[in-house]
N, CA, C and O atoms as a GROMACS GRO file, in nm:
protein
  508
    1MET      N    1   0.083  -0.118   0.000
    1MET     CA    2   0.000   0.000   0.000
    1MET      C    3   0.087   0.125   0.000
    1MET      O    4   0.189   0.129   0.069
    2VAL      N    5   0.049   0.223  -0.075
    2VAL     CA    6   0.119   0.350  -0.080
    2VAL      C    7   0.033   0.453  -0.010
    2VAL      O    8  -0.083   0.472  -0.044
    3GLU      N    9   0.093   0.520   0.090
    3GLU     CA   10   0.016   0.617   0.167
    3GLU      C   11   0.024   0.753   0.100
    3GLU      O   12   0.131   0.794   0.056
    4LYS      N   13  -0.088   0.822   0.092
    4LYS     CA   14  -0.093   0.955   0.032
    4LYS      C   15  -0.196   1.037   0.108
    4LYS      O   16  -0.316   1.017   0.092
    5ALA      N   17  -0.149   1.131   0.193
    5ALA     CA   18  -0.234   1.213   0.279
    5ALA      C   19  -0.326   1.124   0.362
    5ALA      O   20  -0.276   1.036   0.433
    6ASN      N   21  -0.456   1.143   0.355
    6ASN     CA   22  -0.551   1.061   0.431
    6ASN      C   23  -0.606   0.948   0.346
    6ASN      O   24  -0.711   0.891   0.377
    7ARG      N   25  -0.537   0.917   0.239
    7ARG     CA   26  -0.585   0.811   0.151
    7ARG      C   27  -0.472   0.712   0.132
    7ARG      O   28  -0.355   0.748   0.137
    8ILE      N   29  -0.507   0.588   0.110
    8ILE     CA   30  -0.407   0.485   0.083
    8ILE      C   31  -0.442   0.418  -0.049
    8ILE      O   32  -0.560   0.399  -0.081
    9PHE      N   33  -0.339   0.381  -0.124
    9PHE     CA   34  -0.361   0.310  -0.247
    9PHE      C   35  -0.344   0.162  -0.220
    9PHE      O   36  -0.241   0.118  -0.170
   10SER      N   37  -0.445   0.086  -0.252
   10SER     CA   38  -0.441  -0.058  -0.233
   10SER      C   39  -0.422  -0.124  -0.370
   10SER      O   40  -0.514  -0.126  -0.451
   11PRO      N   41  -0.302  -0.179  -0.395
   11PRO     CA   42  -0.280  -0.244  -0.525
   11PRO      C   43  -0.378  -0.357  -0.551
   11PRO      O   44  -0.418  -0.380  -0.665
   12SER      N   45  -0.416  -0.429  -0.445
   12SER     CA   46  -0.509  -0.541  -0.465
   12SER      C   47  -0.646  -0.493  -0.511
   12SER      O   48  -0.715  -0.561  -0.587
   13LEU      N   49  -0.686  -0.373  -0.464
   13LEU     CA   50  -0.815  -0.317  -0.507
   13LEU      C   51  -0.799  -0.230  -0.630
   13LEU      O   52  -0.895  -0.207  -0.704
   14GLY      N   53  -0.675  -0.181  -0.654
   14GLY     CA   54  -0.652  -0.096  -0.769
   14GLY      C   55  -0.712   0.041  -0.754
   14GLY      O   56  -0.742   0.107  -0.854
   15GLN      N   57  -0.732   0.087  -0.632
   15GLN     CA   58  -0.792   0.218  -0.610
   15GLN      C   59  -0.747   0.276  -0.477
   15GLN      O   60  -0.690   0.208  -0.392
   16PHE      N   61  -0.775   0.406  -0.461
   16PHE     CA   62  -0.747   0.473  -0.335
   16PHE      C   63  -0.867   0.454  -0.243
   16PHE      O   64  -0.982   0.453  -0.287
   17ALA      N   65  -0.838   0.440  -0.116
   17ALA     CA   66  -0.944   0.430  -0.016
   17ALA      C   67  -0.917   0.535   0.091
   17ALA      O   68  -0.802   0.559   0.127
   18THR      N   69  -1.021   0.596   0.141
   18THR     CA   70  -1.006   0.697   0.245
   18THR      C   71  -0.988   0.629   0.380
   18THR      O   72  -1.062   0.536   0.414
   19LEU      N   73  -0.890   0.674   0.455
   19LEU     CA   74  -0.868   0.620   0.588
   19LEU      C   75  -0.977   0.666   0.683
   19LEU      O   76  -1.029   0.777   0.668
   20ILE      N   77  -1.012   0.584   0.779
   20ILE     CA   78  -1.106   0.624   0.882
   20ILE      C   79  -1.028   0.712   0.978
   20ILE      O   80  -0.940   0.663   1.050
   21SER      N   81  -1.058   0.840   0.980
   21SER     CA   82  -0.983   0.930   1.066
   21SER      C   83  -1.059   0.955   1.195
   21SER      O   84  -1.182   0.947   1.199
   22GLY      N   85  -0.984   0.986   1.299
   22GLY     CA   86  -1.046   1.020   1.425
   22GLY      C   87  -1.074   0.901   1.515
   22GLY      O   88  -1.103   0.919   1.633
   23ARG      N   89  -1.066   0.782   1.464
   23ARG     CA   90  -1.092   0.664   1.546
   23ARG      C   91  -0.965   0.623   1.619
   23ARG      O   92  -0.855   0.634   1.566
   24ALA      N   93  -0.983   0.576   1.740
   24ALA     CA   94  -0.872   0.520   1.816
   24ALA      C   95  -0.879   0.368   1.801
   24ALA      O   96  -0.988   0.311   1.790
   25THR      N   97  -0.764   0.304   1.800
   25THR     CA   98  -0.760   0.159   1.791
   25THR      C   99  -0.686   0.106   1.913
   25THR      O  100  -0.569   0.138   1.934
   26ARG      N  101  -0.754   0.027   1.992
   26ARG     CA  102  -0.695  -0.029   2.114
   26ARG      C  103  -0.705  -0.180   2.107
   26ARG      O  104  -0.814  -0.236   2.098
   27ASP      N  105  -0.592  -0.246   2.110
   27ASP     CA  106  -0.586  -0.392   2.102
   27ASP      C  107  -0.667  -0.446   1.984
   27ASP      O  108  -0.733  -0.549   1.995
   28GLY      N  109  -0.662  -0.374   1.871
   28GLY     CA  110  -0.730  -0.419   1.750
   28GLY      C  111  -0.877  -0.380   1.741
   28GLY      O  112  -0.941  -0.405   1.639
   29SER      N  113  -0.932  -0.318   1.846
   29SER     CA  114  -1.072  -0.275   1.844
   29SER      C  115  -1.081  -0.126   1.813
   29SER      O  116  -1.011  -0.045   1.874
   30ASN      N  117  -1.168  -0.092   1.719
   30ASN     CA  118  -1.189   0.050   1.687
   30ASN      C  119  -1.279   0.114   1.791
   30ASN      O  120  -1.378   0.055   1.834
   31ILE      N  121  -1.243   0.234   1.831
   31ILE     CA  122  -1.321   0.308   1.930
   31ILE      C  123  -1.365   0.438   1.865
   31ILE      O  124  -1.283   0.516   1.818
   32SER      N  125  -1.495   0.460   1.863
   32SER     CA  126  -1.551   0.582   1.807
   32SER      C  127  -1.542   0.694   1.909
   32SER      O  128  -1.599   0.683   2.018
   33PRO      N  129  -1.470   0.804   1.877
   33PRO     CA  130  -1.464   0.916   1.971
   33PRO      C  131  -1.603   0.970   2.005
   33PRO      O  132  -1.628   1.010   2.119
   34GLN      N  133  -1.692   0.970   1.908
   34GLN     CA  134  -1.827   1.024   1.930
   34GLN      C  135  -1.900   0.945   2.039
   34GLN      O  136  -1.968   1.004   2.123
   35GLU      N  137  -1.886   0.814   2.039
   35GLU     CA  138  -1.952   0.731   2.140
   35GLU      C  139  -1.900   0.764   2.280
   35GLU      O  140  -1.978   0.776   2.375
   36VAL      N  141  -1.769   0.779   2.292
   36VAL     CA  142  -1.709   0.811   2.423
   36VAL      C  143  -1.749   0.952   2.465
   36VAL      O  144  -1.781   0.976   2.582
   37GLU      N  145  -1.747   1.046   2.371
   37GLU     CA  146  -1.785   1.184   2.401
   37GLU      C  147  -1.930   1.192   2.449
   37GLU      O  148  -1.959   1.268   2.542
   38GLU      N  149  -2.020   1.117   2.388
   38GLU     CA  150  -2.160   1.119   2.431
   38GLU      C  151  -2.174   1.071   2.574
   38GLU      O  152  -2.255   1.125   2.650
   39ALA      N  153  -2.096   0.972   2.613
   39ALA     CA  154  -2.100   0.923   2.752
   39ALA      C  155  -2.047   1.030   2.847
   39ALA      O  156  -2.099   1.046   2.958
   40ILE      N  157  -1.944   1.101   2.805
   40ILE     CA  158  -1.886   1.207   2.889
   40ILE      C  159  -1.983   1.323   2.903
   40ILE      O  160  -1.996   1.380   3.011
   41TYR      N  161  -2.052   1.358   2.795
   41TYR     CA  162  -2.147   1.470   2.798
   41TYR      C  163  -2.262   1.445   2.896
   41TYR      O  164  -2.330   1.539   2.935
   42ASP      N  165  -2.284   1.320   2.935
   42ASP     CA  166  -2.388   1.292   3.034
   42ASP      C  167  -2.356   1.350   3.171
   42ASP      O  168  -2.446   1.369   3.253
   43HIS      N  169  -2.230   1.380   3.196
   43HIS     CA  170  -2.191   1.440   3.324
   43HIS      C  171  -2.236   1.586   3.322
   43HIS      O  172  -2.205   1.658   3.227
   44PRO      N  173  -2.308   1.632   3.424
   44PRO     CA  174  -2.365   1.766   3.422
   44PRO      C  175  -2.264   1.880   3.420
   44PRO      O  176  -2.298   1.991   3.380
   45ALA      N  177  -2.141   1.857   3.463
   45ALA     CA  178  -2.042   1.964   3.468
   45ALA      C  179  -1.969   1.984   3.336
   45ALA      O  180  -1.899   2.084   3.319
   46VAL      N  181  -1.983   1.891   3.242
   46VAL     CA  182  -1.906   1.896   3.117
   46VAL      C  183  -1.976   1.986   3.014
   46VAL      O  184  -2.092   1.963   2.978
   47LEU      N  185  -1.904   2.088   2.968
   47LEU     CA  186  -1.954   2.177   2.864
   47LEU      C  187  -1.911   2.128   2.726
   47LEU      O  188  -1.992   2.119   2.634
   48GLU      N  189  -1.782   2.095   2.713
   48GLU     CA  190  -1.727   2.046   2.587
   48GLU      C  191  -1.638   1.926   2.615
   48GLU      O  192  -1.574   1.916   2.720
   49ALA      N  193  -1.636   1.834   2.519
   49ALA     CA  194  -1.549   1.717   2.533
   49ALA      C  195  -1.501   1.674   2.394
   49ALA      O  196  -1.572   1.688   2.295
   50ALA      N  197  -1.379   1.624   2.392
   50ALA     CA  198  -1.324   1.566   2.270
   50ALA      C  199  -1.234   1.450   2.312
   50ALA      O  200  -1.165   1.457   2.413
   51VAL      N  201  -1.237   1.345   2.233
   51VAL     CA  202  -1.160   1.225   2.264
   51VAL      C  203  -1.064   1.198   2.148
   51VAL      O  204  -1.102   1.207   2.031
   52VAL      N  205  -0.940   1.164   2.183
   52VAL     CA  206  -0.840   1.129   2.084
   52VAL      C  207  -0.768   1.002   2.128
   52VAL      O  208  -0.768   0.967   2.246
   53GLY      N  209  -0.707   0.935   2.034
   53GLY     CA  210  -0.623   0.820   2.065
   53GLY      C  211  -0.479   0.866   2.072
   53GLY      O  212  -0.429   0.931   1.979
   54MET      N  213  -0.411   0.834   2.181
   54MET     CA  214  -0.269   0.868   2.197
   54MET      C  215  -0.189   0.738   2.190
   54MET      O  216  -0.236   0.634   2.235
   55PRO      N  217  -0.070   0.744   2.133
   55PRO     CA  218   0.011   0.622   2.118
   55PRO      C  219   0.035   0.552   2.252
   55PRO      O  220   0.062   0.616   2.354
   56ASP      N  221   0.026   0.420   2.249
   56ASP     CA  222   0.050   0.338   2.367
   56ASP      C  223   0.129   0.216   2.321
   56ASP      O  224   0.082   0.142   2.234
   57PRO      N  225   0.248   0.192   2.377
   57PRO     CA  226   0.330   0.081   2.329
   57PRO      C  227   0.268  -0.057   2.353
   57PRO      O  228   0.299  -0.151   2.280
   58LEU      N  229   0.183  -0.069   2.452
   58LEU     CA  230   0.125  -0.199   2.485
   58LEU      C  231  -0.004  -0.228   2.409
   58LEU      O  232  -0.025  -0.339   2.361
   59HIS      N  233  -0.091  -0.126   2.398
   59HIS     CA  234  -0.225  -0.148   2.342
   59HIS      C  235  -0.247  -0.083   2.205
   59HIS      O  236  -0.355  -0.097   2.148
   60GLY      N  237  -0.148  -0.014   2.152
   60GLY     CA  238  -0.166   0.056   2.025
   60GLY      C  239  -0.200   0.201   2.048
   60GLY      O  240  -0.123   0.290   2.012
   61GLU      N  241  -0.316   0.225   2.110
   61GLU     CA  242  -0.355   0.361   2.147
   61GLU      C  243  -0.429   0.357   2.279
   61GLU      O  244  -0.492   0.258   2.315
   62ARG      N  245  -0.420   0.468   2.352
   62ARG     CA  246  -0.496   0.484   2.475
   62ARG      C  247  -0.600   0.594   2.452
   62ARG      O  248  -0.577   0.688   2.376
   63VAL      N  249  -0.713   0.582   2.518
   63VAL     CA  250  -0.822   0.678   2.502
   63VAL      C  251  -0.797   0.794   2.599
   63VAL      O  252  -0.788   0.774   2.720
   64VAL      N  253  -0.786   0.915   2.542
   64VAL     CA  254  -0.762   1.035   2.622
   64VAL      C  255  -0.873   1.134   2.591
   64VAL      O  256  -0.903   1.161   2.474
   65ALA      N  257  -0.934   1.188   2.696
   65ALA     CA  258  -1.042   1.285   2.679
   65ALA      C  259  -0.995   1.423   2.724
   65ALA      O  260  -0.921   1.437   2.821
   66PHE      N  261  -1.039   1.523   2.652
   66PHE     CA  262  -1.015   1.663   2.688
   66PHE      C  263  -1.150   1.723   2.718
   66PHE      O  264  -1.247   1.701   2.645
   67GLU      N  265  -1.158   1.800   2.826
   67GLU     CA  266  -1.287   1.856   2.866
   67GLU      C  267  -1.274   2.000   2.910
   67GLU      O  268  -1.174   2.043   2.967
   68ALA      N  269  -1.380   2.073   2.882
   68ALA     CA  270  -1.399   2.208   2.935
   68ALA      C  271  -1.526   2.200   3.019
   68ALA      O  272  -1.628   2.147   2.974
   69LEU      N  273  -1.519   2.254   3.139
   69LEU     CA  274  -1.633   2.245   3.231
   69LEU      C  275  -1.721   2.369   3.222
   69LEU      O  276  -1.676   2.476   3.182
   70ARG      N  277  -1.846   2.351   3.261
   70ARG     CA  278  -1.941   2.463   3.264
   70ARG      C  279  -1.896   2.562   3.372
   70ARG      O  280  -1.843   2.523   3.476
   71GLU      N  281  -1.918   2.689   3.346
   71GLU     CA  282  -1.880   2.793   3.440
   71GLU      C  283  -1.953   2.774   3.573
   71GLU      O  284  -2.075   2.757   3.577
   72GLY      N  285  -1.878   2.777   3.680
   72GLY     CA  286  -1.936   2.763   3.814
   72GLY      C  287  -1.950   2.620   3.862
   72GLY      O  288  -1.980   2.597   3.979
   73LEU      N  289  -1.928   2.523   3.774
   73LEU     CA  290  -1.936   2.383   3.814
   73LEU      C  291  -1.796   2.323   3.821
   73LEU      O  292  -1.708   2.360   3.744
   74VAL      N  293  -1.777   2.233   3.914
   74VAL     CA  294  -1.647   2.169   3.931
   74VAL      C  295  -1.665   2.019   3.943
   74VAL      O  296  -1.774   1.969   3.972
   75VAL      N  297  -1.556   1.948   3.921
   75VAL     CA  298  -1.554   1.803   3.945
   75VAL      C  299  -1.439   1.777   4.041
   75VAL      O  300  -1.344   1.855   4.049
   76ALA      N  301  -1.448   1.667   4.113
   76ALA     CA  302  -1.346   1.633   4.213
   76ALA      C  303  -1.214   1.595   4.146
   76ALA      O  304  -1.111   1.593   4.213
   77GLY      N  305  -1.215   1.566   4.019
   77GLY     CA  306  -1.095   1.527   3.946
   77GLY      C  307  -1.133   1.438   3.830
   77GLY      O  308  -1.250   1.410   3.806
   78GLU      N  309  -1.031   1.394   3.758
   78GLU     CA  310  -1.059   1.313   3.640
   78GLU      C  311  -1.129   1.182   3.676
   78GLU      O  312  -1.207   1.130   3.596
   79GLN      N  313  -1.103   1.129   3.793
   79GLN     CA  314  -1.163   1.001   3.832
   79GLN      C  315  -1.315   1.010   3.842
   79GLN      O  316  -1.385   0.913   3.814
   80GLU      N  317  -1.367   1.126   3.882
   80GLU     CA  318  -1.512   1.144   3.890
   80GLU      C  319  -1.578   1.125   3.754
   80GLU      O  320  -1.682   1.060   3.743
   81VAL      N  321  -1.517   1.182   3.650
   81VAL     CA  322  -1.573   1.169   3.516
   81VAL      C  323  -1.550   1.028   3.462
   81VAL      O  324  -1.638   0.971   3.397
   82ILE      N  325  -1.433   0.971   3.489
   82ILE     CA  326  -1.404   0.834   3.446
   82ILE      C  327  -1.504   0.738   3.509
   82ILE      O  328  -1.554   0.648   3.442
   83ASP      N  329  -1.535   0.756   3.637
   83ASP     CA  330  -1.630   0.669   3.706
   83ASP      C  331  -1.773   0.686   3.653
   83ASP      O  332  -1.857   0.598   3.672
   84HIS      N  333  -1.799   0.798   3.588
   84HIS     CA  334  -1.932   0.828   3.536
   84HIS      C  335  -1.961   0.754   3.404
   84HIS      O  336  -2.078   0.736   3.368
   85THR      N  337  -1.856   0.712   3.331
   85THR     CA  338  -1.876   0.657   3.196
   85THR      C  339  -1.897   0.506   3.184
   85THR      O  340  -1.958   0.465   3.086
   86PRO      N  341  -1.852   0.421   3.278
   86PRO     CA  342  -1.863   0.276   3.252
   86PRO      C  343  -2.004   0.221   3.232
   86PRO      O  344  -2.020   0.115   3.172
   87GLN      N  345  -2.106   0.291   3.279
   87GLN     CA  346  -2.242   0.241   3.259
   87GLN      C  347  -2.279   0.242   3.111
   87GLN      O  348  -2.364   0.164   3.069
   88ARG      N  349  -2.215   0.328   3.031
   88ARG     CA  350  -2.249   0.341   2.890
   88ARG      C  351  -2.143   0.287   2.795
   88ARG      O  352  -2.167   0.275   2.675
   89LEU      N  353  -2.024   0.253   2.850
   89LEU     CA  354  -1.914   0.214   2.763
   89LEU      C  355  -1.853   0.081   2.805
   89LEU      O  356  -1.852   0.048   2.923
   90ALA      N  357  -1.802   0.008   2.709
   90ALA     CA  358  -1.724  -0.112   2.740
   90ALA      C  359  -1.595  -0.068   2.809
   90ALA      O  360  -1.550   0.045   2.789
   91ASP      N  361  -1.537  -0.154   2.889
   91ASP     CA  362  -1.418  -0.119   2.966
   91ASP      C  363  -1.305  -0.062   2.881
   91ASP      O  364  -1.239   0.033   2.922
   92TYR      N  365  -1.282  -0.120   2.763
   92TYR     CA  366  -1.169  -0.074   2.681
   92TYR      C  367  -1.194   0.063   2.618
   92TYR      O  368  -1.100   0.123   2.565
   93LYS      N  369  -1.317   0.114   2.623
   93LYS     CA  370  -1.349   0.245   2.568
   93LYS      C  371  -1.344   0.358   2.670
   93LYS      O  372  -1.344   0.476   2.633
   94VAL      N  373  -1.341   0.324   2.798
   94VAL     CA  374  -1.339   0.426   2.904
   94VAL      C  375  -1.206   0.501   2.898
   94VAL      O  376  -1.101   0.438   2.892
   95PRO      N  377  -1.210   0.635   2.898
   95PRO     CA  378  -1.084   0.711   2.892
   95PRO      C  379  -0.991   0.676   3.009
   95PRO      O  380  -1.035   0.663   3.123
   96GLU      N  381  -0.863   0.660   2.977
   96GLU     CA  382  -0.763   0.634   3.081
   96GLU      C  383  -0.720   0.764   3.147
   96GLU      O  384  -0.684   0.766   3.264
   97THR      N  385  -0.724   0.871   3.069
   97THR     CA  386  -0.680   1.001   3.118
   97THR      C  387  -0.779   1.107   3.072
   97THR      O  388  -0.831   1.100   2.960
   98ILE      N  389  -0.804   1.204   3.158
   98ILE     CA  390  -0.885   1.319   3.122
   98ILE      C  391  -0.805   1.444   3.155
   98ILE      O  392  -0.757   1.461   3.267
   99LEU      N  393  -0.792   1.530   3.056
   99LEU     CA  394  -0.722   1.656   3.075
   99LEU      C  395  -0.824   1.769   3.068
   99LEU      O  396  -0.905   1.775   2.974
  100PHE      N  397  -0.821   1.857   3.165
  100PHE     CA  398  -0.916   1.967   3.172
  100PHE      C  399  -0.852   2.094   3.115
  100PHE      O  400  -0.740   2.130   3.152
  101LEU      N  401  -0.925   2.159   3.025
  101LEU     CA  402  -0.881   2.285   2.965
  101LEU      C  403  -0.990   2.389   2.988
  101LEU      O  404  -1.106   2.354   3.008
  102SER      N  405  -0.953   2.516   2.987
  102SER     CA  406  -1.055   2.621   3.004
  102SER      C  407  -1.150   2.622   2.886
  102SER      O  408  -1.269   2.650   2.901
  103GLU      N  409  -1.098   2.593   2.766
  103GLU     CA  410  -1.180   2.575   2.647
  103GLU      C  411  -1.103   2.490   2.548
  103GLU      O  412  -0.980   2.486   2.551
  104LEU      N  413  -1.175   2.421   2.462
  104LEU     CA  414  -1.111   2.336   2.364
  104LEU      C  415  -1.077   2.418   2.240
  104LEU      O  416  -1.154   2.506   2.202
  105PRO      N  417  -0.962   2.390   2.176
  105PRO     CA  418  -0.924   2.467   2.057
  105PRO      C  419  -1.019   2.439   1.940
  105PRO      O  420  -1.055   2.325   1.912
  106LYS      N  421  -1.057   2.548   1.874
  106LYS     CA  422  -1.149   2.536   1.760
  106LYS      C  423  -1.096   2.613   1.641
  106LYS      O  424  -1.023   2.711   1.656
  107GLY      N  425  -1.134   2.567   1.523
  107GLY     CA  426  -1.099   2.636   1.400
  107GLY      C  427  -1.199   2.748   1.374
  107GLY      O  428  -1.287   2.775   1.456
  108ILE      N  429  -1.184   2.813   1.261
  108ILE     CA  430  -1.271   2.926   1.230
  108ILE      C  431  -1.417   2.887   1.211
  108ILE      O  432  -1.506   2.971   1.223
  109THR      N  433  -1.443   2.759   1.182
  109THR     CA  434  -1.581   2.714   1.167
  109THR      C  435  -1.642   2.669   1.300
  109THR      O  436  -1.760   2.634   1.306
  110GLY      N  437  -1.562   2.670   1.406
  110GLY     CA  438  -1.611   2.629   1.537
  110GLY      C  439  -1.591   2.482   1.567
  110GLY      O  440  -1.630   2.434   1.674
  111LYS      N  441  -1.530   2.409   1.474
  111LYS     CA  442  -1.506   2.266   1.494
  111LYS      C  443  -1.385   2.246   1.586
  111LYS      O  444  -1.284   2.315   1.573
  112ILE      N  445  -1.397   2.152   1.679
  112ILE     CA  446  -1.287   2.122   1.771
  112ILE      C  447  -1.170   2.065   1.692
  112ILE      O  448  -1.187   1.976   1.608
  113GLN      N  449  -1.052   2.117   1.718
  113GLN     CA  450  -0.930   2.078   1.648
  113GLN      C  451  -0.861   1.963   1.720
  113GLN      O  452  -0.781   1.986   1.811
  114ARG      N  453  -0.891   1.842   1.681
  114ARG     CA  454  -0.834   1.722   1.746
  114ARG      C  455  -0.683   1.714   1.730
  114ARG      O  456  -0.613   1.667   1.819
  115ARG      N  457  -0.633   1.759   1.617
  115ARG     CA  458  -0.487   1.755   1.595
  115ARG      C  459  -0.416   1.840   1.701
  115ARG      O  460  -0.314   1.798   1.755
  116ALA      N  461  -0.469   1.957   1.731
  116ALA     CA  462  -0.410   2.043   1.835
  116ALA      C  463  -0.419   1.976   1.972
  116ALA      O  464  -0.328   1.989   2.053
  117LEU      N  465  -0.528   1.904   1.996
  117LEU     CA  466  -0.543   1.834   2.124
  117LEU      C  467  -0.441   1.720   2.135
  117LEU      O  468  -0.386   1.698   2.243
  118LYS      N  469  -0.417   1.650   2.027
  118LYS     CA  470  -0.316   1.542   2.030
  118LYS      C  471  -0.179   1.600   2.063
  118LYS      O  472  -0.104   1.540   2.140
  119GLN      N  473  -0.147   1.716   2.006
  119GLN     CA  474  -0.018   1.779   2.035
  119GLN      C  475  -0.014   1.823   2.181
  119GLN      O  476   0.088   1.806   2.249
  120GLU      N  477  -0.122   1.880   2.229
  120GLU     CA  478  -0.131   1.923   2.369
  120GLU      C  479  -0.116   1.804   2.463
  120GLU      O  480  -0.046   1.811   2.564
  121GLY      N  481  -0.180   1.695   2.428
  121GLY     CA  482  -0.179   1.577   2.513
  121GLY      C  483  -0.049   1.499   2.511
  121GLY      O  484  -0.017   1.429   2.607
  122SER      N  485   0.026   1.511   2.403
  122SER     CA  486   0.148   1.431   2.392
  122SER      C  487   0.248   1.460   2.504
  122SER      O  488   0.324   1.372   2.543
  123GLY      N  489   0.247   1.582   2.554
  123GLY     CA  490   0.338   1.617   2.663
  123GLY      C  491   0.277   1.599   2.801
  123GLY      O  492   0.349   1.604   2.901
  124ASN      N  493   0.146   1.580   2.807
  124ASN     CA  494   0.078   1.574   2.937
  124ASN      C  495   0.027   1.438   2.978
  124ASN      O  496  -0.014   1.419   3.093
  125VAL      N  497   0.028   1.342   2.887
  125VAL     CA  498  -0.031   1.210   2.916
  125VAL      C  499   0.076   1.120   2.973
  125VAL      O  500   0.185   1.106   2.916
  126ARG      N  501   0.044   1.060   3.087
  126ARG     CA  502   0.140   0.968   3.148
  126ARG      C  503   0.144   0.839   3.067
  126ARG      O  504   0.043   0.795   3.014
  127ARG      N  505   0.259   0.781   3.060
  127ARG     CA  506   0.277   0.659   2.980
  127ARG      C  507   0.281   0.539   3.070
  127ARG      O  508   0.295   0.426   3.022
   0.00000   0.00000   0.00000
């Protein structure tokens, strides 16, 4: 396969295929960031959330969530939000780490910039 931007050329198929972007892969299982984010949004203190996959030497990727909290609301720490998600998520989808930001980075269209979050998280996520 020849990689080209977000597309790969598969000689066996004779065509380019678009890569699934934004998904985390842990131990061979795909994890939808949207599914994890929806579980996080159930917490009343969460205003914004975004989930990215960060490199993990043992599992491929680890699930890392970034959150901005509603003004005036607080959480006891990342464990409070982590404990809030298992009712809706399989164990391997529960975020291992949650990083709190005052606001999540957005582009000019208002879309959360996951690439910027991955860069932010690369220095802050424990291995």
